[in-house]
LUMVO-200617 format. One record per residue (C-alpha): z, y, x. Coordinates in nm, 2 decimals, always signed. Layout:
N
pz, py, px
Z, Y, X
...
***
This chain:
475
pz, py, px
-0.57, +1.17, -3.86
-0.71, +1.24, -3.51
-1.08, +1.14, -3.46
-1.25, +1.12, -3.13
-1.62, +1.15, -3.06
-1.73, +0.83, -2.88
-2.08, +0.86, -2.74
-2.07, +0.54, -2.53
-2.37, +0.33, -2.62
-2.18, +0.00, -2.59
-1.91, +0.12, -2.83
-2.17, +0.24, -3.08
-2.34, -0.09, -3.05
-2.02, -0.27, -3.12
-1.97, -0.05, -3.43
-2.31, -0.16, -3.56
-2.24, -0.53, -3.49
-1.91, -0.53, -3.68
-2.07, -0.36, -3.98
-2.28, -0.68, -4.01
-1.98, -0.92, -3.97
-1.62, -0.96, -4.08
-1.48, -0.86, -3.75
-1.26, -0.57, -3.66
-1.27, -0.40, -3.32
-1.07, -0.13, -3.15
-1.07, +0.04, -2.81
-0.71, +0.01, -2.68
-0.48, +0.09, -2.39
-0.56, +0.26, -2.07
-0.91, +0.39, -2.16
-0.78, +0.57, -2.46
-0.48, +0.71, -2.26
-0.70, +0.83, -1.97
-0.96, +0.97, -2.21
-0.70, +1.19, -2.37
-0.55, +1.29, -2.03
-0.90, +1.37, -1.89
-0.88, +1.10, -1.62
-1.18, +0.89, -1.52
-1.19, +0.53, -1.62
-1.42, +0.24, -1.54
-1.26, -0.02, -1.76
-1.28, -0.03, -2.14
-1.06, -0.29, -2.33
-1.16, -0.39, -2.67
-0.93, -0.58, -2.91
-1.11, -0.79, -3.17
-0.95, -0.92, -3.49
-1.16, -1.24, -3.47
-1.35, -1.38, -3.17
-1.37, -1.15, -2.88
-1.59, -1.39, -2.69
-1.85, -1.39, -2.98
-1.85, -1.02, -3.00
-1.89, -0.99, -2.62
-2.20, -1.21, -2.63
-2.35, -1.02, -2.92
-2.29, -0.68, -2.76
-2.42, -0.80, -2.42
-2.75, -0.91, -2.57
-2.80, -0.61, -2.79
-2.75, -0.35, -2.51
-2.95, -0.57, -2.27
-2.68, -0.55, -2.01
-2.76, -0.71, -1.67
-2.58, -1.01, -1.55
-2.39, -1.26, -1.77
-2.08, -1.26, -1.98
-1.78, -1.40, -1.81
-1.54, -1.57, -2.05
-1.23, -1.78, -2.06
-1.22, -1.98, -2.38
-0.86, -2.09, -2.34
-0.75, -1.72, -2.32
-1.00, -1.59, -2.57
-1.12, -1.32, -2.33
-1.47, -1.22, -2.22
-1.61, -0.95, -1.99
-1.94, -0.79, -1.89
-2.05, -0.49, -1.69
-2.29, -0.22, -1.80
-2.38, +0.09, -1.61
-2.07, +0.06, -1.38
-1.83, +0.02, -1.66
-1.65, -0.31, -1.72
-1.60, -0.41, -2.08
-1.33, -0.66, -2.16
-1.30, -0.82, -2.50
-0.99, -1.00, -2.62
-0.88, -1.14, -2.96
-0.59, -0.96, -3.12
-0.28, -1.16, -3.05
+0.10, -1.17, -3.09
+0.33, -1.31, -2.82
+0.66, -1.48, -2.79
+0.85, -1.55, -2.46
+1.07, -1.81, -2.30
+1.35, -1.63, -2.11
+1.28, -1.82, -1.78
+0.91, -1.71, -1.77
+0.70, -1.41, -1.81
+0.42, -1.63, -1.94
+0.40, -1.58, -2.32
+0.32, -1.82, -2.60
+0.01, -1.66, -2.76
-0.11, -1.68, -3.12
-0.39, -1.50, -3.30
-0.27, -1.18, -3.46
-0.36, -0.85, -3.62
-0.41, -0.51, -3.45
-0.04, -0.43, -3.54
+0.07, -0.75, -3.37
-0.14, -0.65, -3.06
+0.00, -0.30, -3.05
+0.36, -0.43, -3.09
+0.32, -0.64, -2.77
+0.20, -0.34, -2.56
+0.43, -0.22, -2.28
+0.44, +0.16, -2.35
+0.35, +0.39, -2.64
+0.09, +0.56, -2.44
-0.08, +0.22, -2.38
-0.05, +0.12, -2.75
-0.30, +0.38, -2.87
-0.62, +0.24, -3.03
-0.94, +0.38, -3.16
-1.12, +0.22, -3.46
-1.48, +0.11, -3.40
-1.56, +0.03, -3.76
-1.85, +0.24, -3.90
-1.63, +0.41, -4.17
-1.35, +0.49, -3.93
-1.54, +0.52, -3.60
-1.34, +0.72, -3.35
-1.03, +0.74, -3.56
-0.70, +0.71, -3.37
-0.44, +0.44, -3.46
-0.11, +0.56, -3.32
+0.19, +0.38, -3.48
+0.44, +0.46, -3.21
+0.39, +0.83, -3.14
+0.19, +0.77, -2.82
+0.00, +1.10, -2.85
+0.33, +1.29, -2.87
+0.45, +1.10, -2.56
+0.13, +1.19, -2.38
+0.18, +1.56, -2.46
+0.55, +1.55, -2.36
+0.46, +1.34, -2.05
+0.71, +1.06, -2.14
+0.70, +0.68, -2.06
+0.87, +0.49, -2.35
+0.84, +0.14, -2.49
+0.71, +0.10, -2.85
+0.99, -0.15, -2.94
+1.34, -0.22, -2.82
+1.32, -0.17, -2.44
+1.56, -0.45, -2.37
+1.33, -0.70, -2.55
+1.02, -0.55, -2.39
+1.16, -0.57, -2.03
+1.34, -0.91, -2.07
+1.02, -1.06, -2.21
+0.80, -0.94, -1.93
+1.00, -0.78, -1.64
+0.69, -0.67, -1.46
+0.67, -0.39, -1.72
+0.97, -0.23, -1.55
+0.77, -0.19, -1.23
+0.48, -0.07, -1.45
+0.70, +0.20, -1.61
+0.79, +0.33, -1.27
+0.43, +0.31, -1.14
+0.30, +0.50, -1.44
+0.57, +0.77, -1.40
+0.46, +0.80, -1.04
+0.09, +0.80, -1.10
+0.09, +1.03, -1.40
+0.38, +1.25, -1.30
+0.56, +1.15, -1.63
+0.93, +1.11, -1.70
+1.07, +0.78, -1.81
+1.26, +0.82, -2.14
+1.64, +0.80, -2.10
+1.68, +0.48, -2.32
+1.39, +0.32, -2.14
+1.53, +0.40, -1.80
+1.88, +0.27, -1.89
+1.72, -0.05, -2.01
+1.54, -0.10, -1.68
+1.87, -0.06, -1.51
+2.03, -0.32, -1.73
+1.75, -0.56, -1.69
+1.68, -0.50, -1.31
+1.78, -0.86, -1.21
+1.51, -0.99, -1.44
+1.25, -0.88, -1.18
+1.35, -1.19, -0.99
+1.12, -1.41, -1.22
+0.81, -1.21, -1.14
+0.58, -1.34, -0.86
+0.59, -1.15, -0.54
+0.21, -1.11, -0.56
+0.25, -0.91, -0.88
+0.54, -0.71, -0.74
+0.33, -0.62, -0.44
+0.04, -0.51, -0.65
+0.26, -0.25, -0.82
+0.41, -0.14, -0.49
+0.06, -0.08, -0.36
-0.03, +0.13, -0.66
+0.29, +0.34, -0.61
+0.20, +0.38, -0.24
-0.15, +0.49, -0.33
-0.03, +0.76, -0.57
+0.00, +1.13, -0.49
+0.38, +1.12, -0.46
+0.51, +0.77, -0.37
+0.86, +0.90, -0.32
+0.89, +0.94, -0.70
+0.83, +0.57, -0.75
+1.06, +0.45, -0.46
+1.34, +0.68, -0.56
+1.32, +0.54, -0.91
+1.32, +0.19, -0.79
+1.63, +0.26, -0.59
+1.80, +0.44, -0.88
+1.75, +0.15, -1.13
+1.86, -0.12, -0.88
+1.52, -0.29, -0.84
+1.45, -0.18, -0.48
+1.76, -0.37, -0.33
+1.61, -0.68, -0.49
+1.24, -0.66, -0.39
+1.26, -0.45, -0.07
+1.63, -0.46, +0.04
+1.54, -0.35, +0.40
+1.42, -0.02, +0.26
+1.72, +0.02, +0.03
+1.95, -0.04, +0.32
+1.83, +0.28, +0.49
+1.99, +0.49, +0.22
+2.31, +0.68, +0.30
+2.47, +0.89, +0.57
+2.75, +0.77, +0.80
+2.99, +1.02, +0.96
+3.20, +0.94, +1.27
+3.40, +1.22, +1.45
+3.21, +1.48, +1.26
+2.87, +1.34, +1.37
+2.63, +1.24, +1.09
+2.29, +1.09, +1.11
+2.02, +1.18, +0.86
+1.95, +0.98, +0.55
+1.67, +0.76, +0.68
+1.57, +0.65, +0.33
+1.49, +1.00, +0.21
+1.34, +1.09, +0.55
+1.10, +0.79, +0.51
+1.00, +0.89, +0.16
+0.92, +1.24, +0.29
+0.71, +1.09, +0.57
+0.51, +0.88, +0.32
+0.46, +1.18, +0.10
+0.35, +1.39, +0.39
+0.10, +1.13, +0.51
-0.07, +1.09, +0.16
-0.30, +1.40, +0.19
-0.41, +1.27, +0.54
-0.52, +0.92, +0.46
-0.62, +0.67, +0.19
-0.56, +0.38, +0.42
-0.32, +0.16, +0.23
-0.19, +0.00, +0.54
-0.13, +0.32, +0.73
+0.08, +0.42, +0.43
+0.27, +0.09, +0.46
+0.33, +0.17, +0.83
+0.47, +0.51, +0.72
+0.70, +0.34, +0.47
+0.82, +0.08, +0.73
+0.81, +0.28, +1.06
+1.20, +0.32, +1.07
+1.28, +0.00, +0.88
+1.50, -0.14, +1.16
+1.72, +0.17, +1.19
+2.01, +0.02, +0.99
+2.01, -0.29, +1.21
+2.00, -0.10, +1.54
+2.23, +0.19, +1.45
+2.52, +0.25, +1.69
+2.76, +0.53, +1.76
+2.87, +0.63, +2.11
+3.13, +0.89, +2.18
+2.99, +1.20, +2.35
+2.64, +1.09, +2.26
+2.63, +1.04, +1.89
+2.41, +0.81, +1.68
+2.14, +0.60, +1.84
+1.88, +0.36, +1.71
+1.76, +0.22, +2.04
+1.48, -0.04, +2.00
+1.43, +0.01, +1.63
+1.06, +0.02, +1.69
+1.06, -0.33, +1.84
+1.29, -0.49, +1.59
+1.08, -0.32, +1.32
+0.78, -0.53, +1.44
+0.96, -0.85, +1.34
+1.09, -0.71, +1.01
+0.74, -0.61, +0.91
+0.63, -0.97, +0.95
+0.93, -1.09, +0.73
+0.85, -0.83, +0.46
+0.47, -0.91, +0.45
+0.54, -1.28, +0.42
+0.80, -1.23, +0.15
+0.57, -1.01, -0.05
+0.29, -1.25, -0.01
+0.08, -0.98, +0.17
-0.20, -1.06, +0.42
-0.06, -1.18, +0.75
-0.38, -1.13, +0.93
-0.51, -0.83, +1.13
-0.37, -0.60, +0.85
-0.02, -0.70, +0.92
-0.08, -0.68, +1.30
-0.22, -0.33, +1.25
+0.11, -0.22, +1.07
+0.32, -0.38, +1.34
+0.12, -0.20, +1.60
+0.17, +0.14, +1.45
+0.54, +0.07, +1.38
+0.59, -0.04, +1.75
+0.41, +0.26, +1.89
+0.53, +0.54, +1.66
+0.77, +0.68, +1.91
+0.52, +0.69, +2.20
+0.35, +1.02, +2.15
+0.67, +1.22, +2.10
+0.83, +1.04, +2.40
+0.52, +1.12, +2.60
+0.57, +1.49, +2.54
+0.94, +1.47, +2.64
+0.85, +1.28, +2.96
+0.55, +1.51, +3.05
+0.19, +1.47, +2.93
+0.04, +1.32, +3.24
-0.31, +1.18, +3.26
-0.18, +0.83, +3.34
+0.06, +0.84, +3.03
-0.23, +0.95, +2.81
-0.45, +0.67, +2.95
-0.18, +0.41, +2.87
-0.15, +0.55, +2.52
-0.52, +0.53, +2.46
-0.55, +0.18, +2.61
-0.26, +0.04, +2.41
-0.35, +0.21, +2.08
-0.73, +0.15, +2.11
-0.91, +0.24, +1.79
-0.59, +0.30, +1.60
-0.48, +0.60, +1.82
-0.59, +0.86, +1.55
-0.39, +0.68, +1.28
-0.09, +0.66, +1.52
-0.11, +1.04, +1.57
-0.14, +1.09, +1.19
+0.18, +0.91, +1.13
+0.35, +1.10, +1.42
+0.26, +1.43, +1.26
+0.38, +1.31, +0.92
+0.71, +1.19, +1.08
+0.82, +1.56, +1.14
+1.06, +1.63, +0.86
+1.30, +1.88, +1.00
+1.42, +2.16, +0.77
+1.41, +2.39, +1.08
+1.07, +2.56, +1.06
+1.08, +2.66, +1.42
+1.14, +2.30, +1.53
+0.86, +2.17, +1.30
+0.62, +2.42, +1.46
+0.72, +2.32, +1.81
+0.68, +1.95, +1.74
+0.34, +2.00, +1.57
+0.23, +2.22, +1.87
+0.33, +1.94, +2.11
+0.14, +1.68, +1.91
-0.16, +1.91, +1.90
-0.15, +1.92, +2.27
-0.13, +1.54, +2.29
-0.43, +1.51, +2.06
-0.63, +1.76, +2.28
-0.53, +1.56, +2.59
-0.63, +1.23, +2.43
-0.97, +1.37, +2.35
-1.02, +1.51, +2.70
-0.92, +1.18, +2.88
-1.12, +0.97, +2.64
-1.44, +1.17, +2.70
-1.38, +1.15, +3.08
-1.26, +0.80, +3.13
-1.36, +0.60, +2.82
-1.02, +0.43, +2.82
-1.02, +0.32, +2.45
-1.08, -0.06, +2.44
-1.15, -0.05, +2.81
-1.25, -0.38, +2.99
-1.12, -0.41, +3.34
-1.35, -0.48, +3.63
-1.18, -0.82, +3.71
-1.05, -1.05, +3.43
-0.78, -1.32, +3.44
-1.05, -1.58, +3.46
-1.19, -1.41, +3.77
-0.85, -1.39, +3.93
-0.81, -1.77, +3.89
-1.16, -1.82, +4.04
-1.09, -1.59, +4.33
-0.78, -1.78, +4.44
-0.87, -2.12, +4.30
-0.55, -2.14, +4.08
-0.47, -2.25, +3.73
-0.34, -2.03, +3.45
+0.02, -1.93, +3.49
+0.27, -1.65, +3.56
+0.11, -1.54, +3.88
-0.22, -1.46, +3.71
-0.04, -1.25, +3.46
+0.15, -1.05, +3.73
-0.17, -0.98, +3.92
-0.36, -0.89, +3.60
-0.09, -0.65, +3.47
-0.05, -0.48, +3.81
-0.42, -0.43, +3.83
-0.42, -0.27, +3.48
-0.13, -0.04, +3.59
-0.32, +0.07, +3.90
-0.63, +0.16, +3.70
-0.45, +0.33, +3.42
-0.23, +0.53, +3.66
-0.55, +0.65, +3.83
-0.46, +0.50, +4.17
-0.79, +0.30, +4.19
-1.11, +0.33, +4.00
-1.23, +0.06, +3.75
-1.49, -0.08, +3.98
-1.53, -0.43, +4.10
-1.49, -0.34, +4.47
-1.17, -0.15, +4.44
-1.03, -0.40, +4.19
-1.11, -0.68, +4.42
-0.94, -0.52, +4.72
-0.63, -0.47, +4.51
-0.63, -0.82, +4.37
-0.66, -0.97, +4.73
-0.37, -0.75, +4.85
-0.15, -0.84, +4.55
-0.23, -1.20, +4.59
-0.13, -1.19, +4.96
+0.21, -1.05, +4.85
+0.25, -1.35, +4.63
+0.14, -1.60, +4.90
-0.21, -1.65, +4.78
-0.53, -1.66, +4.98
-0.88, -1.63, +4.83
-1.12, -1.92, +4.84
-1.34, -1.91, +5.15
-1.64, -1.67, +5.11
-1.53, -1.59, +4.76
-1.62, -1.22, +4.78
-1.96, -1.30, +4.91
-2.01, -1.55, +4.63
***
């Protein structure tokens, strides 16, 4: 029997406490798995045959941990933090499920009952904390062998495991993605059979798993598996719809689904920003809706960046994601992701760079990072050329920013001042003058000073039949 050396002071203290009581306690789940894999972990789960809340209070006092014990009597759980590690105590339990809900009926149980309810063999590993068996592994389902063989497998019948709690299907795919493991054939087939059951899982829980996949080293693995088993068309149909290639008159477009997954994988080493990774996943999301074929031209996706802005909002709302500035950030990146490449094709002028800097603001670096990740051609020469072009754009952005301080620029005359100058109310005319003034400054035709801006505003107002209030300029 495998025995581990556990030097953790809290675990040793728990061992001392249970030697004085009739309790049993075991370290279970993710901490055991990650310890064997050599992965860091800041959470330790302890299953107690008896009262987990009582043991938590005893351990907390004896190790003199700061803070208090947080506990939930109705769930039989308790938690405290000590030296940046979170310890969670829960009574051993067995579960039964109603088919229409993933919320189980819970009863007190044994360690065996608790291990039986675990999602995967690699998460059903336990280490005994009793003094006589301290550090001894309890592995009823071959979890160690599955860790060594890098396999995700359910401890019991996978159809029962996934039907009881369909979120486990997403967790299987997420673990396969995070750990670079393979899902066992029978387990994968069961996920495919039970894919429709994902509909009873709340979108908040679905999104949490999607985020963990996105934050892994190779998100493409997770999204490919979600597509393969039939879950992606249910939870993110817009992304699933991108899969496939259509051919007309010998003209084929690329498979935008796999292109997108490559873009996401390529952006991973460049950023830990979750929402930039979301932008990478959704940047071409509107291509299926905007796809058209023209004889002599081929396939086009005109306006997909604009339609994508509205689709991002729909997806965020459906997945119960934040619809605040985080969503607006993703919409902005999606809307602008073609601009840097188009700028190269049209000519990298100072005025075009000023506009890009002004419109992107503080997000211009993230935009460029996505544009660089968006280069997925199999033609190395083409890739080098595109990267060289984007490097030139970055250089020009830096040059213009240092010279003109365009990013988040405030113009010399505001909309309120325009209304004051002409004595008019808010309306379409104010917008016309304000936008034309912005264009003049960004195009470098006038400087961003009050005097030059004022002269332009007066001239533009005259074109529109407006006169300044008497002695306005002097005032």
